[in-house]
Rosetta silent file (secondary structure, phi, psi, omega in degrees, C-alpha in Angstrom):
SEQUENCE: XXXXXXXXXXXXXXXXXXXXXXXXXXXXXXXXXXXXXXXXXXXXXXXXXXXXXXXXXXXXXXXXXXXXXXXXXXXXXXXXXXXXXXXXXXXXXXXXXXXXXXXXXXXXXXXXXXXXXXXXXXXXXXXXXXXXXXXXXXXXXXXXXXXXXXXXXXXXXXXXXXXXXXXXXXXXXXXXXXXXXXX
SCORE:     score description
SCORE:     0.000 S_00000001
   1 L     0.000  133.477  175.267  -15.688    9.188    3.909 S_00000001
   2 E  -108.942  146.214  176.581  -15.093    6.116    1.770 S_00000001
   3 E  -108.497  110.859 -169.576  -12.995    6.045   -1.382 S_00000001
   4 E   -90.558  130.895  169.841  -14.779    3.663   -3.727 S_00000001
   5 L  -105.529 -163.439  178.851  -13.200    1.205   -6.106 S_00000001
   6 L   -78.489  -46.103 -177.651  -14.946   -1.469   -8.156 S_00000001
   7 L  -118.574   -7.942  178.662  -14.811   -4.308   -5.607 S_00000001
   8 E  -128.932  167.182  164.213  -13.259   -2.589   -2.587 S_00000001
   9 E  -135.383  153.129  178.537  -13.500    0.658   -0.769 S_00000001
  10 E  -107.647  138.431  174.399  -10.861    2.460    1.225 S_00000001
  11 E  -138.003  157.630  176.817  -11.611    4.173    4.481 S_00000001
  12 E   -57.882  147.156  177.593   -9.428    5.832    7.071 S_00000001
  13 L   -63.007  146.727  179.269   -8.058    3.370    9.594 S_00000001
  14 L  -125.781  163.505 -179.280  -10.121    3.095   12.755 S_00000001
  15 H   -52.636  -43.122 -178.252   -9.417    1.871   16.260 S_00000001
  16 H   -65.711  -16.110  178.265  -11.280   -1.388   15.593 S_00000001
  17 H   -78.171  -11.184 -172.382   -8.919   -2.122   12.670 S_00000001
  18 H   -63.177  -25.847  175.686   -5.938   -2.470   14.986 S_00000001
  19 H   -63.685  -38.827  178.414   -6.533   -6.219   15.387 S_00000001
  20 H   -71.765  -42.755  179.818   -6.012   -6.576   11.612 S_00000001
  21 H   -62.901  -42.106  177.735   -3.015   -4.231   11.552 S_00000001
  22 H   -63.460  -41.641  177.132   -1.417   -6.138   14.429 S_00000001
  23 H   -58.294  -41.984 -179.031   -2.063   -9.427   12.588 S_00000001
  24 H   -67.792  -40.307  178.697   -0.281   -8.070    9.497 S_00000001
  25 H   -63.899  -41.304 -173.879    2.717   -6.837   11.504 S_00000001
  26 H   -89.563   -1.356 -179.275    3.050  -10.147   13.355 S_00000001
  27 L   -81.854  116.684 -177.674    2.432  -12.424   10.342 S_00000001
  28 H   -59.609  -40.221 -179.420    5.735  -14.083    9.361 S_00000001
  29 H   -63.704  -48.561  179.557    4.669  -14.610    5.736 S_00000001
  30 H   -61.683  -44.455 -179.613    3.669  -10.967    5.259 S_00000001
  31 H   -58.441  -32.563 -179.401    6.838   -9.790    7.030 S_00000001
  32 H   -74.654  -14.336 -175.146    8.925  -11.819    4.582 S_00000001
  33 H  -105.712  -15.463 -174.723    7.332  -10.055    1.601 S_00000001
  34 L  -102.851  160.367 -176.462    7.292   -6.391    2.623 S_00000001
  35 L   -74.892  -44.913 -177.673   10.044   -3.794    2.662 S_00000001
  36 L   -66.987  162.748 -178.201    9.431   -2.408    6.152 S_00000001
  37 L  -141.331  146.692  174.491   10.547   -4.214    9.269 S_00000001
  38 L  -156.487  163.452  169.384    9.495   -4.204   12.905 S_00000001
  39 L   -72.312  158.613  170.994    9.638   -6.217   16.052 S_00000001
  40 L   -57.115  145.561 -176.986    6.494   -8.203   16.868 S_00000001
  41 L  -119.428  144.064  173.614    3.988   -5.865   18.507 S_00000001
  42 L   -82.318  168.508  177.150    1.559   -6.293   21.368 S_00000001
  43 H   -65.117  -35.562  177.849   -1.956   -4.897   21.164 S_00000001
  44 H   -61.859  -43.463  177.281   -0.928   -2.138   23.568 S_00000001
  45 H   -64.386  -39.319  179.672    1.921   -1.135   21.230 S_00000001
  46 H   -63.957  -41.954  179.379   -0.429   -1.284   18.257 S_00000001
  47 H   -66.245  -41.281  176.577   -2.931    0.983   19.991 S_00000001
  48 H   -61.478  -41.873  176.425   -0.195    3.467   20.936 S_00000001
  49 H   -60.019  -45.040 -179.562    0.951    3.483   17.290 S_00000001
  50 H   -55.824  -46.527 -177.754   -2.652    4.085   16.168 S_00000001
  51 H   -62.742  -37.715  177.856   -3.018    7.166   18.372 S_00000001
  52 H   -73.578  -46.026 -175.077    0.170    8.705   16.963 S_00000001
  53 H   -68.122  -31.466 -174.624   -0.461    7.680   13.351 S_00000001
  54 L   -70.849  -12.696  179.161   -4.082    8.844   13.252 S_00000001
  55 L  -112.752   11.393 -176.949   -3.081   12.511   13.671 S_00000001
  56 L   -91.740  109.856 -175.627   -0.137   12.514   11.251 S_00000001
  57 L   -78.574   -9.273  179.308   -1.005   14.629    8.193 S_00000001
  58 L  -101.515    0.614  179.104    2.092   13.519    6.232 S_00000001
  59 L  -143.604  109.960 -177.022    1.415    9.787    6.526 S_00000001
  60 E  -114.695  135.537  178.805   -2.059    8.447    5.778 S_00000001
  61 E  -120.709  139.010 -178.189   -3.190    4.852    6.146 S_00000001
  62 E  -124.760  141.249  176.052   -6.353    3.387    4.694 S_00000001
  63 E   -89.730  134.811  178.574   -8.143    0.150    5.486 S_00000001
  64 E   -93.757  124.977 -176.870   -9.125   -1.958    2.464 S_00000001
  65 E  -127.450  133.362  175.360  -12.664   -3.343    2.747 S_00000001
  66 E   -71.684  130.425  179.355  -14.507   -5.671    0.349 S_00000001
  67 L   -62.542  -45.262 -173.205  -17.745   -4.035   -0.804 S_00000001
  68 L   -61.886  -42.039 -173.899  -19.669   -7.296   -1.072 S_00000001
  69 L  -113.482   -6.794 -174.989  -19.006   -8.604    2.450 S_00000001
  70 L    61.271   26.614 -178.558  -17.734   -5.531    4.322 S_00000001
  71 L   -89.157  132.550  174.533  -14.707   -7.667    5.250 S_00000001
  72 E   -73.287  128.834 -178.199  -11.385   -5.991    6.074 S_00000001
  73 E  -123.864   -4.306  179.253   -8.718   -7.475    3.779 S_00000001
  74 E   167.447 -165.582  178.460   -5.716   -5.184    4.214 S_00000001
  75 E  -146.416  154.032  171.616   -4.293   -1.709    4.370 S_00000001
  76 E  -141.240  163.603 -168.620   -2.506    0.709    2.113 S_00000001
  77 E  -133.358  154.377  162.427   -0.598    3.875    2.661 S_00000001
  78 E  -123.879  105.417 -176.471    0.368    7.277    1.406 S_00000001
  79 E  -121.105  167.019 -177.385    3.464    8.104    3.444 S_00000001
  80 E    49.296   44.676 -179.435    6.182   10.733    3.397 S_00000001
  81 E   -64.722  125.098  179.363    3.721   13.068    1.695 S_00000001
  82 E  -108.692   99.210 -173.800    5.651   16.005    0.264 S_00000001
  83 L   -69.230  -27.661  179.133    3.078   18.762   -0.170 S_00000001
  84 L   -72.013  -48.821 -178.899    5.496   21.095   -1.957 S_00000001
  85 L   -89.668   -1.508  175.236    6.593   18.586   -4.616 S_00000001
  86 L    58.850   48.667  179.616    3.184   16.853   -4.629 S_00000001
  87 E  -134.806  164.461  177.937    4.562   13.344   -4.102 S_00000001
  88 E  -158.573  163.084  174.146    4.165   10.445   -1.679 S_00000001
  89 E  -101.496  140.011 -177.237    5.308    6.903   -1.097 S_00000001
  90 E  -117.363  143.936  173.445    2.760    4.121   -1.433 S_00000001
  91 E  -146.241  159.720  179.860    2.610    0.689    0.144 S_00000001
  92 E  -142.386  142.261  171.661    0.075   -2.123    0.458 S_00000001
  93 E  -134.983  130.579  174.857   -0.380   -5.095    2.762 S_00000001
  94 E  -110.782  139.667  176.213   -3.077   -7.708    2.335 S_00000001
  95 L   -58.845  149.147  177.219   -4.061  -10.058    5.124 S_00000001
  96 L   -58.335  -28.873 -179.921   -2.989  -13.668    4.586 S_00000001
  97 L   -81.225   -5.099 -179.523   -6.699  -14.533    4.578 S_00000001
  98 L   -64.003  129.621  178.440   -7.412  -12.115    1.703 S_00000001
  99 L   -57.012  135.343 -178.463   -8.748  -14.049   -1.310 S_00000001
 100 L   -94.847  152.931  175.176   -6.087  -14.383   -4.020 S_00000001
 101 L    71.270   18.562 -178.147   -6.578  -13.917   -7.760 S_00000001
 102 L  -107.091   -0.215 -179.625   -9.714  -11.779   -7.400 S_00000001
 103 L    82.504   14.412 -177.329   -8.187   -8.411   -8.361 S_00000001
 104 H   -66.017  -48.584  179.446   -8.414   -7.011   -4.840 S_00000001
 105 H   -61.996  -43.873  179.419   -4.856   -5.665   -4.764 S_00000001
 106 H   -60.925  -47.169  179.897   -5.174   -4.214   -8.265 S_00000001
 107 H   -62.974  -38.463  179.986   -8.461   -2.495   -7.429 S_00000001
 108 H   -65.291  -45.798 -179.428   -6.981   -1.133   -4.190 S_00000001
 109 H   -66.245  -44.034  178.503   -3.901    0.355   -5.884 S_00000001
 110 H   -62.650  -41.331  179.057   -5.938    1.848   -8.742 S_00000001
 111 H   -62.740  -42.500  177.685   -8.441    3.280   -6.264 S_00000001
 112 H   -66.038  -39.210  177.736   -5.643    4.880   -4.262 S_00000001
 113 H   -61.314  -43.494  178.020   -4.076    6.272   -7.452 S_00000001
 114 H   -57.111  -46.747 -179.423   -7.420    7.849   -8.385 S_00000001
 115 H   -63.784  -48.624 -176.601   -7.643    9.439   -4.965 S_00000001
 116 H   -62.840  -43.580 -175.290   -4.007   10.586   -4.893 S_00000001
 117 H   -87.839  -41.651 -175.157   -3.972   12.037   -8.411 S_00000001
 118 H   -85.197  -32.834 -175.678   -7.592   13.157   -8.975 S_00000001
 119 H  -103.479  -45.437 -176.792   -8.559   14.346   -5.488 S_00000001
 120 L   -87.131  -16.748  178.413   -5.386   15.196   -3.567 S_00000001
 121 L    66.454   36.828  171.242   -3.629   16.455   -6.732 S_00000001
 122 L   -72.227  156.779  179.374   -0.370   14.620   -6.145 S_00000001
 123 L  -107.448  -15.588 -176.257    1.952   14.489   -9.130 S_00000001
 124 E  -155.653  141.743  170.721    3.948   11.365   -8.306 S_00000001
 125 E  -121.160  137.428  176.969    3.758    8.154   -6.294 S_00000001
 126 E  -112.036  151.602  176.389    6.804    6.129   -5.335 S_00000001
 127 E  -155.981  178.745  179.151    6.917    2.508   -4.283 S_00000001
 128 E  -160.436  163.494  174.298    9.216   -0.466   -3.964 S_00000001
 129 E  -150.593  157.607  176.079    9.312   -4.230   -3.657 S_00000001
 130 E   -73.086  145.633 -174.651   11.797   -6.904   -2.703 S_00000001
 131 L   -55.030  -29.539 -178.092   13.529   -8.538   -5.662 S_00000001
 132 L   -94.475   -1.468 -179.569   11.897  -11.915   -4.963 S_00000001
 133 L   -88.317   79.241 -176.841    8.384  -10.569   -4.409 S_00000001
 134 H   -63.991  -33.967  179.565    7.079  -11.321   -7.901 S_00000001
 135 H   -61.699  -43.041  178.324    3.448  -10.774   -6.847 S_00000001
 136 H   -65.911  -42.630  178.138    4.182   -7.145   -5.897 S_00000001
 137 H   -57.454  -48.606 -179.566    6.128   -6.576   -9.105 S_00000001
 138 H   -63.643  -39.177  179.297    3.219   -7.910  -11.194 S_00000001
 139 H   -59.583  -52.238 -177.465    0.692   -5.874   -9.199 S_00000001
 140 H   -67.077  -38.354  176.904    2.466   -2.582   -9.766 S_00000001
 141 H   -63.336  -39.798  178.596    3.200   -3.313  -13.421 S_00000001
 142 H   -62.420  -30.559 -179.613   -0.475   -4.178  -13.946 S_00000001
 143 L   -90.297    6.110  173.621   -1.356   -0.789  -12.447 S_00000001
 144 L    92.115    7.941  178.875    1.011    1.035  -14.820 S_00000001
 145 L   -76.529  153.326  178.977    3.968    1.645  -12.524 S_00000001
 146 E  -113.632  136.391  171.977    7.495    1.620  -13.930 S_00000001
 147 E   -73.570  122.911 -173.288   10.533    0.036  -12.348 S_00000001
 148 E  -111.085  -10.882 -179.114   12.958    2.943  -12.102 S_00000001
 149 E   177.092 -175.901 -177.227   15.934    1.495  -10.294 S_00000001
 150 E  -146.932  129.491  171.679   17.458   -0.937   -7.871 S_00000001
 151 E  -100.327  105.999 -174.213   19.109   -0.511   -4.500 S_00000001
 152 E   -67.047  134.529  176.102   21.464   -3.477   -4.356 S_00000001
 153 E    47.503   46.287 -174.717   21.468   -5.588   -1.183 S_00000001
 154 E   -91.373  -23.288 -173.623   19.375   -2.988    0.663 S_00000001
 155 E  -124.457  129.750 -179.605   16.998   -5.213    2.632 S_00000001
 156 E   -95.821  117.361  177.809   17.914   -8.056    4.981 S_00000001
 157 E  -144.494  144.594  173.502   15.413  -10.952    4.941 S_00000001
 158 L    51.287   40.757  173.766   15.647  -14.668    5.543 S_00000001
 159 L    81.698    9.108  177.631   19.323  -14.581    6.456 S_00000001
 160 E  -156.156  167.658  179.632   20.657  -12.592    3.505 S_00000001
 161 E   -88.746  141.947 -179.038   20.526   -9.222    1.762 S_00000001
 162 E  -125.799  154.400  176.160   18.139   -8.637   -1.129 S_00000001
 163 E   -74.460  145.670  176.195   17.831   -5.969   -3.790 S_00000001
 164 E  -107.852  116.407  178.767   15.116   -3.377   -3.405 S_00000001
 165 E   -84.316  130.459 -177.417   13.347   -2.550   -6.671 S_00000001
 166 E  -103.992  133.543 -177.418   12.283    1.097   -6.905 S_00000001
 167 E  -137.890  166.002  177.529    9.168    2.033   -8.867 S_00000001
 168 E  -166.010  168.801  174.890    6.948    5.007   -9.521 S_00000001
 169 E  -148.838  140.714  178.146    4.130    6.514  -11.504 S_00000001
 170 E  -101.544  165.297  177.948    3.394   10.122  -12.400 S_00000001
 171 H   -61.217  -40.551  179.359    0.059   11.839  -12.732 S_00000001
 172 H   -59.051  -47.501  179.136    0.612   12.172  -16.489 S_00000001
 173 H   -62.710  -41.714  178.119    1.189    8.400  -16.825 S_00000001
 174 H   -60.984  -46.070 -178.118   -1.842    7.708  -14.636 S_00000001
 175 H   -62.235  -38.321  175.934   -4.101    9.984  -16.724 S_00000001
 176 H   -63.252  -43.958  178.289   -3.036    8.192  -19.923 S_00000001
 177 H   -65.786  -39.672  179.546   -3.815    4.818  -18.336 S_00000001
 178 H   -60.051  -42.742  179.352   -7.108    6.104  -16.972 S_00000001
 179 H   -66.618  -40.757 -178.564   -8.201    7.167  -20.445 S_00000001
 180 H   -72.465  -30.218 -170.847   -7.145    3.813  -21.988 S_00000001
 181 H  -111.573    5.659  179.532   -8.661    1.624  -19.275 S_00000001
 182 L    56.220   46.908  175.391  -11.888    3.357  -18.278 S_00000001
 183 L   -81.990    0.000    0.000  -10.771    3.861  -14.677 S_00000001
């Protein structure tokens, strides 16, 4: 099953995507911009992770694919899914080779919001970004998310601690944006 956006589609991660996922984990630039942290991973470690992650019903990962070229450009997540409270945490990673300024990230986040709110019936999505990651801040604001707080000096990157900006969007806010923007 594919989840269709305007210029991308989302599909469940597949074994063949692990080369891209490993590239994102091991890419120093991407690692400097994202909240999560890990040691560099071998392909064997990546494959072992895939086998565990692919059967986890509370953490779903989707591969972002350009419709026009069928090129994999990144991944996004719905993690820590809380089925009782109808909420989840969202994250996105784009490959360094992903074309910039084309609306790919925006389309991916909006497409995931449509799926999460319209199909899965979640009521809230949570997210975060590092204080210096202006691109992530702009992406989420463009998609209607609100900055809701700050965890001071929560993330260690590049030799010092940085603030973690906390953001979210509710289904009600999403539905208002959907009506205004023809999503």
